[in-house]
C-alpha positions, 0 to 999 in steps of 0.5 A, a space after each residue: 872556407 871548406 865546403 863538403 857535399 853530402 846526402 841531405 838528411 831530415 835535419 837539413 829540411 828546414 834550411 832547404 825549405 828556407 832556401 826554396 822559400 827565398 827563391 819563391 819570394 825573391 826570384 824567378 828561378 822558381 815559378 811558384 807563388 806561395 811559400 812551402 811548409 815543412 810538411 810539404 818539404 818533408 813529403 818532397 824529401 820522402 818522395 825522393 828517397 822512395 824513388 832513390 833520387 838524390 838530394 845533395 847539400 853543400 855544407 859550409 862549416 856546419 851550415 847548409 848553403 845550397 842543395 841540388 837534386 833531380 827527378 823524372 823529367 816526365 812521367 811517361 815510360 819513354 822518358 825514364 832515362 831523362 831527368 830534370 835537375 835543380 840547384 839552389 845556393 844561398 845569395 851570400 855564397 853565389 859565385 864561390 863554386 858551390 853551385 859548380 860542386 853541386 852540379 858536378 855531383 848531380 851529373 856524376 850521380 846521374 851517370 852512376 844511376 844510368 840516366 841518359 839525359 839531364 834537363 835544366 829549365 831556366 828562366 830566360 832572364 837568368 843569363 848567369 844560370 844559362 852561362 853556368 850550365 853552358 860551362 858544363 856542356 849543357 846546350 840550349 834546345 828551345 825557349 817556350 815564350 811566356 811559359 810562366 807568369 810571376 811578379 806581374 809579367 810573363 816569363 820565358 823558359 829556356 830548356 837546356 840539355 846535357 847528354 850524359 853518356 
């Protein structure tokens, strides 16, 4: 099993879309309800490119099995050095170190680009993701109770932060 990380290309968008839509339909890692279209995913890709924000894919023997990215935490100028990241990995390779490789690369790229803080917003029931982030030095800074609603229940959102300097 050889995993290579590389910048995403337009050819990866269908697989990224499949990963995103799976998370929408089956998890609380993404609070969206409706699946996305290739058109929406393409716009997301183009927006990231235009803003010089990375999208990194994990390629396992020629197949995209995960991706990670980050974007501006909030749009006001005072937040310009703070980013919020996302990492998604397909179910059959969770626990094999691919998420770690992706997050390590995102942290590296964020430091290179001069960002100060990386934020993760994680569903409070996702204790595996919270523990995963703690292994990278992220610290839980607060929980917003009942911040989201999905699958007929209220969801709490944990904010975690990593100071990058």
